[in-house]
mmCIF entry with sequence, helices, sheets and N, C-alpha, C, O atoms, coordinates in Angstrom:
data_MODEL
# 
_entry.id   MODEL 
# 
_entity.id                         1 
_entity.type                       polymer 
_entity.pdbx_number_of_molecules   1 
# 
_entity_poly.entity_id                      1 
_entity_poly.type                           'polypeptide(L)' 
_entity_poly.nstd_linkage                   no 
_entity_poly.nstd_monomer                   no 
_entity_poly.pdbx_seq_one_letter_code       MSIVEFKDVTRIYTNGEHSQKALDGVNLSLDEGKFIVILGPSGAGKII 
_entity_poly.pdbx_seq_one_letter_code_can   MSIVEFKDVTRIYTNGEHSQKALDGVNLSLDEGKFIVILGPSGAGKII 
_entity_poly.pdbx_strand_id                 A 
# 
loop_
_entity_poly_seq.entity_id 
_entity_poly_seq.num 
_entity_poly_seq.mon_id 
_entity_poly_seq.hetero 
1 1  MET n 
1 2  SER n 
1 3  ILE n 
1 4  VAL n 
1 5  GLU n 
1 6  PHE n 
1 7  LYS n 
1 8  ASP n 
1 9  VAL n 
1 10 THR n 
1 11 ARG n 
1 12 ILE n 
1 13 TYR n 
1 14 THR n 
1 15 ASN n 
1 16 GLY n 
1 17 GLU n 
1 18 HIS n 
1 19 SER n 
1 20 GLN n 
1 21 LYS n 
1 22 ALA n 
1 23 LEU n 
1 24 ASP n 
1 25 GLY n 
1 26 VAL n 
1 27 ASN n 
1 28 LEU n 
1 29 SER n 
1 30 LEU n 
1 31 ASP n 
1 32 GLU n 
1 33 GLY n 
1 34 LYS n 
1 35 PHE n 
1 36 ILE n 
1 37 VAL n 
1 38 ILE n 
1 39 LEU n 
1 40 GLY n 
1 41 PRO n 
1 42 SER n 
1 43 GLY n 
1 44 ALA n 
1 45 GLY n 
1 46 LYS n 
1 47 ILE n 
1 48 ILE n 
# 
_struct_asym.id          A 
_struct_asym.entity_id   1 
# 
_struct_sheet.id               AA1 
_struct_sheet.type             ? 
_struct_sheet.number_strands   2 
_struct_sheet.details          ? 
# 
_struct_sheet_order.sheet_id     AA1 
_struct_sheet_order.range_id_1   1 
_struct_sheet_order.range_id_2   2 
_struct_sheet_order.offset       ? 
_struct_sheet_order.sense        anti-parallel 
# 
loop_
_struct_sheet_range.sheet_id 
_struct_sheet_range.id 
_struct_sheet_range.beg_label_comp_id 
_struct_sheet_range.beg_label_asym_id 
_struct_sheet_range.beg_label_seq_id 
_struct_sheet_range.pdbx_beg_PDB_ins_code 
_struct_sheet_range.end_label_comp_id 
_struct_sheet_range.end_label_asym_id 
_struct_sheet_range.end_label_seq_id 
_struct_sheet_range.pdbx_end_PDB_ins_code 
_struct_sheet_range.beg_auth_comp_id 
_struct_sheet_range.beg_auth_asym_id 
_struct_sheet_range.beg_auth_seq_id 
_struct_sheet_range.end_auth_comp_id 
_struct_sheet_range.end_auth_asym_id 
_struct_sheet_range.end_auth_seq_id 
AA1 1 SER A 2  ? ASN A 15 ? SER A 2  ASN A 15 
AA1 2 HIS A 18 ? ASP A 31 ? HIS A 18 ASP A 31 
# 
loop_
_atom_site.group_PDB 
_atom_site.id 
_atom_site.type_symbol 
_atom_site.label_atom_id 
_atom_site.label_alt_id 
_atom_site.label_comp_id 
_atom_site.label_asym_id 
_atom_site.label_entity_id 
_atom_site.label_seq_id 
_atom_site.pdbx_PDB_ins_code 
_atom_site.Cartn_x 
_atom_site.Cartn_y 
_atom_site.Cartn_z 
_atom_site.occupancy 
_atom_site.B_iso_or_equiv 
_atom_site.pdbx_formal_charge 
_atom_site.auth_seq_id 
_atom_site.auth_comp_id 
_atom_site.auth_asym_id 
_atom_site.auth_atom_id 
_atom_site.pdbx_PDB_model_num 
ATOM 1   N N  . MET A 1 1  ? 111.603 89.196  90.892  1.00 0.00 ? 1  MET A N  1 
ATOM 2   C CA . MET A 1 1  ? 112.750 89.755  90.201  1.00 0.00 ? 1  MET A CA 1 
ATOM 3   C C  . MET A 1 1  ? 113.597 90.545  91.196  1.00 0.00 ? 1  MET A C  1 
ATOM 4   O O  . MET A 1 1  ? 113.089 91.448  91.860  1.00 0.00 ? 1  MET A O  1 
ATOM 5   N N  . SER A 1 2  ? 114.868 90.215  91.304  1.00 0.00 ? 2  SER A N  1 
ATOM 6   C CA . SER A 1 2  ? 115.777 90.925  92.211  1.00 0.00 ? 2  SER A CA 1 
ATOM 7   C C  . SER A 1 2  ? 116.204 92.251  91.616  1.00 0.00 ? 2  SER A C  1 
ATOM 8   O O  . SER A 1 2  ? 116.601 92.325  90.453  1.00 0.00 ? 2  SER A O  1 
ATOM 9   N N  . ILE A 1 3  ? 116.118 93.311  92.434  1.00 0.00 ? 3  ILE A N  1 
ATOM 10  C CA . ILE A 1 3  ? 116.605 94.609  91.976  1.00 0.00 ? 3  ILE A CA 1 
ATOM 11  C C  . ILE A 1 3  ? 117.959 94.938  92.602  1.00 0.00 ? 3  ILE A C  1 
ATOM 12  O O  . ILE A 1 3  ? 118.687 95.797  92.103  1.00 0.00 ? 3  ILE A O  1 
ATOM 13  N N  . VAL A 1 4  ? 118.294 94.248  93.701  1.00 0.00 ? 4  VAL A N  1 
ATOM 14  C CA . VAL A 1 4  ? 119.607 94.363  94.344  1.00 0.00 ? 4  VAL A CA 1 
ATOM 15  C C  . VAL A 1 4  ? 120.048 92.953  94.687  1.00 0.00 ? 4  VAL A C  1 
ATOM 16  O O  . VAL A 1 4  ? 119.272 92.160  95.221  1.00 0.00 ? 4  VAL A O  1 
ATOM 17  N N  . GLU A 1 5  ? 121.305 92.644  94.374  1.00 0.00 ? 5  GLU A N  1 
ATOM 18  C CA . GLU A 1 5  ? 121.810 91.304  94.668  1.00 0.00 ? 5  GLU A CA 1 
ATOM 19  C C  . GLU A 1 5  ? 123.294 91.367  95.024  1.00 0.00 ? 5  GLU A C  1 
ATOM 20  O O  . GLU A 1 5  ? 124.092 91.961  94.299  1.00 0.00 ? 5  GLU A O  1 
ATOM 21  N N  . PHE A 1 6  ? 123.651 90.749  96.148  1.00 0.00 ? 6  PHE A N  1 
ATOM 22  C CA . PHE A 1 6  ? 125.034 90.614  96.573  1.00 0.00 ? 6  PHE A CA 1 
ATOM 23  C C  . PHE A 1 6  ? 125.361 89.129  96.591  1.00 0.00 ? 6  PHE A C  1 
ATOM 24  O O  . PHE A 1 6  ? 124.561 88.328  97.075  1.00 0.00 ? 6  PHE A O  1 
ATOM 25  N N  . LYS A 1 7  ? 126.517 88.751  96.073  1.00 0.00 ? 7  LYS A N  1 
ATOM 26  C CA . LYS A 1 7  ? 126.911 87.347  96.061  1.00 0.00 ? 7  LYS A CA 1 
ATOM 27  C C  . LYS A 1 7  ? 128.312 87.196  96.647  1.00 0.00 ? 7  LYS A C  1 
ATOM 28  O O  . LYS A 1 7  ? 129.257 87.858  96.221  1.00 0.00 ? 7  LYS A O  1 
ATOM 29  N N  . ASP A 1 8  ? 128.421 86.305  97.638  1.00 0.00 ? 8  ASP A N  1 
ATOM 30  C CA . ASP A 1 8  ? 129.704 85.943  98.248  1.00 0.00 ? 8  ASP A CA 1 
ATOM 31  C C  . ASP A 1 8  ? 130.505 87.168  98.714  1.00 0.00 ? 8  ASP A C  1 
ATOM 32  O O  . ASP A 1 8  ? 131.690 87.292  98.404  1.00 0.00 ? 8  ASP A O  1 
ATOM 33  N N  . VAL A 1 9  ? 129.855 88.065  99.457  1.00 0.00 ? 9  VAL A N  1 
ATOM 34  C CA . VAL A 1 9  ? 130.488 89.302  99.928  1.00 0.00 ? 9  VAL A CA 1 
ATOM 35  C C  . VAL A 1 9  ? 131.316 89.022  101.177 1.00 0.00 ? 9  VAL A C  1 
ATOM 36  O O  . VAL A 1 9  ? 130.850 88.379  102.118 1.00 0.00 ? 9  VAL A O  1 
ATOM 37  N N  . THR A 1 10 ? 132.534 89.509  101.170 1.00 0.00 ? 10 THR A N  1 
ATOM 38  C CA . THR A 1 10 ? 133.434 89.426  102.324 1.00 0.00 ? 10 THR A CA 1 
ATOM 39  C C  . THR A 1 10 ? 133.936 90.823  102.644 1.00 0.00 ? 10 THR A C  1 
ATOM 40  O O  . THR A 1 10 ? 134.278 91.586  101.740 1.00 0.00 ? 10 THR A O  1 
ATOM 41  N N  . ARG A 1 11 ? 133.981 91.162  103.933 1.00 0.00 ? 11 ARG A N  1 
ATOM 42  C CA . ARG A 1 11 ? 134.479 92.471  104.360 1.00 0.00 ? 11 ARG A CA 1 
ATOM 43  C C  . ARG A 1 11 ? 135.420 92.258  105.534 1.00 0.00 ? 11 ARG A C  1 
ATOM 44  O O  . ARG A 1 11 ? 135.052 91.646  106.537 1.00 0.00 ? 11 ARG A O  1 
ATOM 45  N N  . ILE A 1 12 ? 136.640 92.768  105.398 1.00 0.00 ? 12 ILE A N  1 
ATOM 46  C CA . ILE A 1 12 ? 137.647 92.655  106.457 1.00 0.00 ? 12 ILE A CA 1 
ATOM 47  C C  . ILE A 1 12 ? 138.104 94.061  106.834 1.00 0.00 ? 12 ILE A C  1 
ATOM 48  O O  . ILE A 1 12 ? 138.514 94.844  105.978 1.00 0.00 ? 12 ILE A O  1 
ATOM 49  N N  . TYR A 1 13 ? 138.027 94.368  108.128 1.00 0.00 ? 13 TYR A N  1 
ATOM 50  C CA . TYR A 1 13 ? 138.510 95.645  108.641 1.00 0.00 ? 13 TYR A CA 1 
ATOM 51  C C  . TYR A 1 13 ? 139.912 95.434  109.197 1.00 0.00 ? 13 TYR A C  1 
ATOM 52  O O  . TYR A 1 13 ? 140.167 94.467  109.915 1.00 0.00 ? 13 TYR A O  1 
ATOM 53  N N  . THR A 1 14 ? 140.819 96.348  108.861 1.00 0.00 ? 14 THR A N  1 
ATOM 54  C CA . THR A 1 14 ? 142.208 96.248  109.322 1.00 0.00 ? 14 THR A CA 1 
ATOM 55  C C  . THR A 1 14 ? 142.577 97.502  110.094 1.00 0.00 ? 14 THR A C  1 
ATOM 56  O O  . THR A 1 14 ? 142.297 98.620  109.662 1.00 0.00 ? 14 THR A O  1 
ATOM 57  N N  . ASN A 1 15 ? 143.213 97.301  111.247 1.00 0.00 ? 15 ASN A N  1 
ATOM 58  C CA . ASN A 1 15 ? 143.692 98.393  112.077 1.00 0.00 ? 15 ASN A CA 1 
ATOM 59  C C  . ASN A 1 15 ? 145.119 98.052  112.484 1.00 0.00 ? 15 ASN A C  1 
ATOM 60  O O  . ASN A 1 15 ? 145.331 97.285  113.423 1.00 0.00 ? 15 ASN A O  1 
ATOM 61  N N  . GLY A 1 16 ? 146.098 98.616  111.785 1.00 0.00 ? 16 GLY A N  1 
ATOM 62  C CA . GLY A 1 16 ? 147.484 98.266  112.056 1.00 0.00 ? 16 GLY A CA 1 
ATOM 63  C C  . GLY A 1 16 ? 147.734 96.814  111.695 1.00 0.00 ? 16 GLY A C  1 
ATOM 64  O O  . GLY A 1 16 ? 147.542 96.416  110.546 1.00 0.00 ? 16 GLY A O  1 
ATOM 65  N N  . GLU A 1 17 ? 148.159 96.024  112.663 1.00 0.00 ? 17 GLU A N  1 
ATOM 66  C CA . GLU A 1 17 ? 148.436 94.598  112.429 1.00 0.00 ? 17 GLU A CA 1 
ATOM 67  C C  . GLU A 1 17 ? 147.224 93.715  112.713 1.00 0.00 ? 17 GLU A C  1 
ATOM 68  O O  . GLU A 1 17 ? 147.273 92.510  112.466 1.00 0.00 ? 17 GLU A O  1 
ATOM 69  N N  . HIS A 1 18 ? 146.140 94.290  113.225 1.00 0.00 ? 18 HIS A N  1 
ATOM 70  C CA . HIS A 1 18 ? 144.946 93.528  113.581 1.00 0.00 ? 18 HIS A CA 1 
ATOM 71  C C  . HIS A 1 18 ? 143.916 93.564  112.454 1.00 0.00 ? 18 HIS A C  1 
ATOM 72  O O  . HIS A 1 18 ? 143.617 94.633  111.923 1.00 0.00 ? 18 HIS A O  1 
ATOM 73  N N  . SER A 1 19 ? 143.376 92.409  112.088 1.00 0.00 ? 19 SER A N  1 
ATOM 74  C CA . SER A 1 19 ? 142.313 92.316  111.079 1.00 0.00 ? 19 SER A CA 1 
ATOM 75  C C  . SER A 1 19 ? 141.098 91.630  111.693 1.00 0.00 ? 19 SER A C  1 
ATOM 76  O O  . SER A 1 19 ? 141.231 90.691  112.479 1.00 0.00 ? 19 SER A O  1 
ATOM 77  N N  . GLN A 1 20 ? 139.902 92.117  111.320 1.00 0.00 ? 20 GLN A N  1 
ATOM 78  C CA . GLN A 1 20 ? 138.666 91.541  111.815 1.00 0.00 ? 20 GLN A CA 1 
ATOM 79  C C  . GLN A 1 20 ? 137.735 91.288  110.626 1.00 0.00 ? 20 GLN A C  1 
ATOM 80  O O  . GLN A 1 20 ? 137.378 92.219  109.904 1.00 0.00 ? 20 GLN A O  1 
ATOM 81  N N  . LYS A 1 21 ? 137.343 90.022  110.427 1.00 0.00 ? 21 LYS A N  1 
ATOM 82  C CA . LYS A 1 21 ? 136.420 89.692  109.351 1.00 0.00 ? 21 LYS A CA 1 
ATOM 83  C C  . LYS A 1 21 ? 135.002 89.959  109.833 1.00 0.00 ? 21 LYS A C  1 
ATOM 84  O O  . LYS A 1 21 ? 134.535 89.335  110.786 1.00 0.00 ? 21 LYS A O  1 
ATOM 85  N N  . ALA A 1 22 ? 134.312 90.899  109.165 1.00 0.00 ? 22 ALA A N  1 
ATOM 86  C CA . ALA A 1 22 ? 132.946 91.256  109.543 1.00 0.00 ? 22 ALA A CA 1 
ATOM 87  C C  . ALA A 1 22 ? 131.920 90.469  108.743 1.00 0.00 ? 22 ALA A C  1 
ATOM 88  O O  . ALA A 1 22 ? 130.871 90.108  109.276 1.00 0.00 ? 22 ALA A O  1 
ATOM 89  N N  . LEU A 1 23 ? 132.198 90.200  107.493 1.00 0.00 ? 23 LEU A N  1 
ATOM 90  C CA . LEU A 1 23 ? 131.323 89.410  106.626 1.00 0.00 ? 23 LEU A CA 1 
ATOM 91  C C  . LEU A 1 23 ? 132.155 88.350  105.935 1.00 0.00 ? 23 LEU A C  1 
ATOM 92  O O  . LEU A 1 23 ? 133.309 88.592  105.582 1.00 0.00 ? 23 LEU A O  1 
ATOM 93  N N  . ASP A 1 24 ? 131.572 87.174  105.740 1.00 0.00 ? 24 ASP A N  1 
ATOM 94  C CA . ASP A 1 24 ? 132.300 86.099  105.079 1.00 0.00 ? 24 ASP A CA 1 
ATOM 95  C C  . ASP A 1 24 ? 131.340 85.277  104.224 1.00 0.00 ? 24 ASP A C  1 
ATOM 96  O O  . ASP A 1 24 ? 130.631 84.412  104.739 1.00 0.00 ? 24 ASP A O  1 
ATOM 97  N N  . GLY A 1 25 ? 131.316 85.543  102.928 1.00 0.00 ? 25 GLY A N  1 
ATOM 98  C CA . GLY A 1 25 ? 130.478 84.778  102.013 1.00 0.00 ? 25 GLY A CA 1 
ATOM 99  C C  . GLY A 1 25 ? 128.993 85.072  102.135 1.00 0.00 ? 25 GLY A C  1 
ATOM 100 O O  . GLY A 1 25 ? 128.174 84.163  102.000 1.00 0.00 ? 25 GLY A O  1 
ATOM 101 N N  . VAL A 1 26 ? 128.631 86.319  102.385 1.00 0.00 ? 26 VAL A N  1 
ATOM 102 C CA . VAL A 1 26 ? 127.230 86.699  102.559 1.00 0.00 ? 26 VAL A CA 1 
ATOM 103 C C  . VAL A 1 26 ? 126.550 86.859  101.197 1.00 0.00 ? 26 VAL A C  1 
ATOM 104 O O  . VAL A 1 26 ? 127.104 87.461  100.278 1.00 0.00 ? 26 VAL A O  1 
ATOM 105 N N  . ASN A 1 27 ? 125.341 86.307  101.088 1.00 0.00 ? 27 ASN A N  1 
ATOM 106 C CA . ASN A 1 27 ? 124.514 86.446  99.892  1.00 0.00 ? 27 ASN A CA 1 
ATOM 107 C C  . ASN A 1 27 ? 123.203 87.120  100.283 1.00 0.00 ? 27 ASN A C  1 
ATOM 108 O O  . ASN A 1 27 ? 122.624 86.811  101.324 1.00 0.00 ? 27 ASN A O  1 
ATOM 109 N N  . LEU A 1 28 ? 122.740 88.045  99.440  1.00 0.00 ? 28 LEU A N  1 
ATOM 110 C CA . LEU A 1 28 ? 121.499 88.760  99.706  1.00 0.00 ? 28 LEU A CA 1 
ATOM 111 C C  . LEU A 1 28 ? 120.870 89.150  98.382  1.00 0.00 ? 28 LEU A C  1 
ATOM 112 O O  . LEU A 1 28 ? 121.554 89.640  97.482  1.00 0.00 ? 28 LEU A O  1 
ATOM 113 N N  . SER A 1 29 ? 119.570 88.935  98.263  1.00 0.00 ? 29 SER A N  1 
ATOM 114 C CA . SER A 1 29 ? 118.837 89.459  97.114  1.00 0.00 ? 29 SER A CA 1 
ATOM 115 C C  . SER A 1 29 ? 117.591 90.162  97.625  1.00 0.00 ? 29 SER A C  1 
ATOM 116 O O  . SER A 1 29 ? 116.926 89.688  98.546  1.00 0.00 ? 29 SER A O  1 
ATOM 117 N N  . LEU A 1 30 ? 117.289 91.283  97.023  1.00 0.00 ? 30 LEU A N  1 
ATOM 118 C CA . LEU A 1 30 ? 116.158 92.107  97.435  1.00 0.00 ? 30 LEU A CA 1 
ATOM 119 C C  . LEU A 1 30 ? 115.239 92.264  96.236  1.00 0.00 ? 30 LEU A C  1 
ATOM 120 O O  . LEU A 1 30 ? 115.625 92.814  95.204  1.00 0.00 ? 30 LEU A O  1 
ATOM 121 N N  . ASP A 1 31 ? 114.015 91.771  96.389  1.00 0.00 ? 31 ASP A N  1 
ATOM 122 C CA . ASP A 1 31 ? 113.038 91.826  95.302  1.00 0.00 ? 31 ASP A CA 1 
ATOM 123 C C  . ASP A 1 31 ? 112.354 93.189  95.253  1.00 0.00 ? 31 ASP A C  1 
ATOM 124 O O  . ASP A 1 31 ? 112.265 93.891  96.261  1.00 0.00 ? 31 ASP A O  1 
ATOM 125 N N  . GLU A 1 32 ? 111.877 93.549  94.079  1.00 0.00 ? 32 GLU A N  1 
ATOM 126 C CA . GLU A 1 32 ? 111.149 94.793  93.889  1.00 0.00 ? 32 GLU A CA 1 
ATOM 127 C C  . GLU A 1 32 ? 109.932 94.827  94.814  1.00 0.00 ? 32 GLU A C  1 
ATOM 128 O O  . GLU A 1 32 ? 109.204 93.842  94.939  1.00 0.00 ? 32 GLU A O  1 
ATOM 129 N N  . GLY A 1 33 ? 109.726 95.975  95.459  1.00 0.00 ? 33 GLY A N  1 
ATOM 130 C CA . GLY A 1 33 ? 108.600 96.129  96.368  1.00 0.00 ? 33 GLY A CA 1 
ATOM 131 C C  . GLY A 1 33 ? 108.891 95.702  97.793  1.00 0.00 ? 33 GLY A C  1 
ATOM 132 O O  . GLY A 1 33 ? 108.030 95.848  98.660  1.00 0.00 ? 33 GLY A O  1 
ATOM 133 N N  . LYS A 1 34 ? 110.073 95.181  98.062  1.00 0.00 ? 34 LYS A N  1 
ATOM 134 C CA . LYS A 1 34 ? 110.478 94.753  99.408  1.00 0.00 ? 34 LYS A CA 1 
ATOM 135 C C  . LYS A 1 34 ? 111.489 95.745  99.964  1.00 0.00 ? 34 LYS A C  1 
ATOM 136 O O  . LYS A 1 34 ? 112.080 96.526  99.219  1.00 0.00 ? 34 LYS A O  1 
ATOM 137 N N  . PHE A 1 35 ? 111.683 95.707  101.269 1.00 0.00 ? 35 PHE A N  1 
ATOM 138 C CA . PHE A 1 35 ? 112.724 96.523  101.879 1.00 0.00 ? 35 PHE A CA 1 
ATOM 139 C C  . PHE A 1 35 ? 113.397 95.728  102.979 1.00 0.00 ? 35 PHE A C  1 
ATOM 140 O O  . PHE A 1 35 ? 112.865 94.727  103.460 1.00 0.00 ? 35 PHE A O  1 
ATOM 141 N N  . ILE A 1 36 ? 114.587 96.192  103.374 1.00 0.00 ? 36 ILE A N  1 
ATOM 142 C CA . ILE A 1 36 ? 115.365 95.524  104.418 1.00 0.00 ? 36 ILE A CA 1 
ATOM 143 C C  . ILE A 1 36 ? 115.927 96.595  105.351 1.00 0.00 ? 36 ILE A C  1 
ATOM 144 O O  . ILE A 1 36 ? 116.244 97.705  104.922 1.00 0.00 ? 36 ILE A O  1 
ATOM 145 N N  . VAL A 1 37 ? 116.040 96.253  106.602 1.00 0.00 ? 37 VAL A N  1 
ATOM 146 C CA . VAL A 1 37 ? 116.617 97.145  107.597 1.00 0.00 ? 37 VAL A CA 1 
ATOM 147 C C  . VAL A 1 37 ? 117.840 96.455  108.174 1.00 0.00 ? 37 VAL A C  1 
ATOM 148 O O  . VAL A 1 37 ? 117.779 95.288  108.559 1.00 0.00 ? 37 VAL A O  1 
ATOM 149 N N  . ILE A 1 38 ? 118.944 97.174  108.233 1.00 0.00 ? 38 ILE A N  1 
ATOM 150 C CA . ILE A 1 38 ? 120.173 96.639  108.820 1.00 0.00 ? 38 ILE A CA 1 
ATOM 151 C C  . ILE A 1 38 ? 120.418 97.391  110.117 1.00 0.00 ? 38 ILE A C  1 
ATOM 152 O O  . ILE A 1 38 ? 120.617 98.606  110.110 1.00 0.00 ? 38 ILE A O  1 
ATOM 153 N N  . LEU A 1 39 ? 120.403 96.665  111.234 1.00 0.00 ? 39 LEU A N  1 
ATOM 154 C CA . LEU A 1 39 ? 120.563 97.256  112.551 1.00 0.00 ? 39 LEU A CA 1 
ATOM 155 C C  . LEU A 1 39 ? 121.849 96.782  113.215 1.00 0.00 ? 39 LEU A C  1 
ATOM 156 O O  . LEU A 1 39 ? 122.313 95.670  112.966 1.00 0.00 ? 39 LEU A O  1 
ATOM 157 N N  . GLY A 1 40 ? 122.408 97.615  114.043 1.00 0.00 ? 40 GLY A N  1 
ATOM 158 C CA . GLY A 1 40 ? 123.579 97.228  114.816 1.00 0.00 ? 40 GLY A CA 1 
ATOM 159 C C  . GLY A 1 40 ? 124.148 98.444  115.519 1.00 0.00 ? 40 GLY A C  1 
ATOM 160 O O  . GLY A 1 40 ? 123.793 99.578  115.196 1.00 0.00 ? 40 GLY A O  1 
ATOM 161 N N  . PRO A 1 41 ? 125.023 98.214  116.470 1.00 0.00 ? 41 PRO A N  1 
ATOM 162 C CA . PRO A 1 41 ? 125.610 99.325  117.212 1.00 0.00 ? 41 PRO A CA 1 
ATOM 163 C C  . PRO A 1 41 ? 126.526 100.179 116.328 1.00 0.00 ? 41 PRO A C  1 
ATOM 164 O O  . PRO A 1 41 ? 127.039 99.710  115.312 1.00 0.00 ? 41 PRO A O  1 
ATOM 165 N N  . SER A 1 42 ? 126.715 101.403 116.720 1.00 0.00 ? 42 SER A N  1 
ATOM 166 C CA . SER A 1 42 ? 127.610 102.300 116.008 1.00 0.00 ? 42 SER A CA 1 
ATOM 167 C C  . SER A 1 42 ? 129.006 101.676 115.923 1.00 0.00 ? 42 SER A C  1 
ATOM 168 O O  . SER A 1 42 ? 129.534 101.167 116.912 1.00 0.00 ? 42 SER A O  1 
ATOM 169 N N  . GLY A 1 43 ? 129.587 101.725 114.728 1.00 0.00 ? 43 GLY A N  1 
ATOM 170 C CA . GLY A 1 43 ? 130.922 101.167 114.532 1.00 0.00 ? 43 GLY A CA 1 
ATOM 171 C C  . GLY A 1 43 ? 130.934 99.683  114.201 1.00 0.00 ? 43 GLY A C  1 
ATOM 172 O O  . GLY A 1 43 ? 132.001 99.076  114.111 1.00 0.00 ? 43 GLY A O  1 
ATOM 173 N N  . ALA A 1 44 ? 129.752 99.091  114.016 1.00 0.00 ? 44 ALA A N  1 
ATOM 174 C CA . ALA A 1 44 ? 129.679 97.647  113.758 1.00 0.00 ? 44 ALA A CA 1 
ATOM 175 C C  . ALA A 1 44 ? 129.876 97.280  112.289 1.00 0.00 ? 44 ALA A C  1 
ATOM 176 O O  . ALA A 1 44 ? 129.866 96.096  111.952 1.00 0.00 ? 44 ALA A O  1 
ATOM 177 N N  . GLY A 1 45 ? 130.057 98.274  111.398 1.00 0.00 ? 45 GLY A N  1 
ATOM 178 C CA . GLY A 1 45 ? 130.335 97.974  110.007 1.00 0.00 ? 45 GLY A CA 1 
ATOM 179 C C  . GLY A 1 45 ? 129.114 97.844  109.120 1.00 0.00 ? 45 GLY A C  1 
ATOM 180 O O  . GLY A 1 45 ? 129.054 96.952  108.273 1.00 0.00 ? 45 GLY A O  1 
ATOM 181 N N  . LYS A 1 46 ? 128.150 98.712  109.301 1.00 0.00 ? 46 LYS A N  1 
ATOM 182 C CA . LYS A 1 46 ? 126.920 98.643  108.503 1.00 0.00 ? 46 LYS A CA 1 
ATOM 183 C C  . LYS A 1 46 ? 127.030 99.432  107.212 1.00 0.00 ? 46 LYS A C  1 
ATOM 184 O O  . LYS A 1 46 ? 126.006 99.785  106.627 1.00 0.00 ? 46 LYS A O  1 
ATOM 185 N N  . ILE A 1 47 ? 128.215 99.715  106.760 1.00 0.00 ? 47 ILE A N  1 
ATOM 186 C CA . ILE A 1 47 ? 128.428 100.500 105.537 1.00 0.00 ? 47 ILE A CA 1 
ATOM 187 C C  . ILE A 1 47 ? 127.901 99.726  104.342 1.00 0.00 ? 47 ILE A C  1 
ATOM 188 O O  . ILE A 1 47 ? 128.204 98.546  104.170 1.00 0.00 ? 47 ILE A O  1 
ATOM 189 N N  . ILE A 1 48 ? 127.121 100.392 103.527 1.00 0.00 ? 48 ILE A N  1 
ATOM 190 C CA . ILE A 1 48 ? 126.587 99.758  102.313 1.00 0.00 ? 48 ILE A CA 1 
ATOM 191 C C  . ILE A 1 48 ? 127.076 100.520 101.106 1.00 0.00 ? 48 ILE A C  1 
ATOM 192 O O  . ILE A 1 48 ? 126.748 100.162 99.975  1.00 0.00 ? 48 ILE A O  1 
# 
């Protein structure tokens, strides 16, 4: 049973006239009793 579920997530960062797509159509489900770790450099867009 999923307790957290993301479907078709897209995230675009915009700075002035420049846009950067960080996520495009990401799907994730997290079952009860499981955990996930998201790693990456500072500023890489790990906002949840």
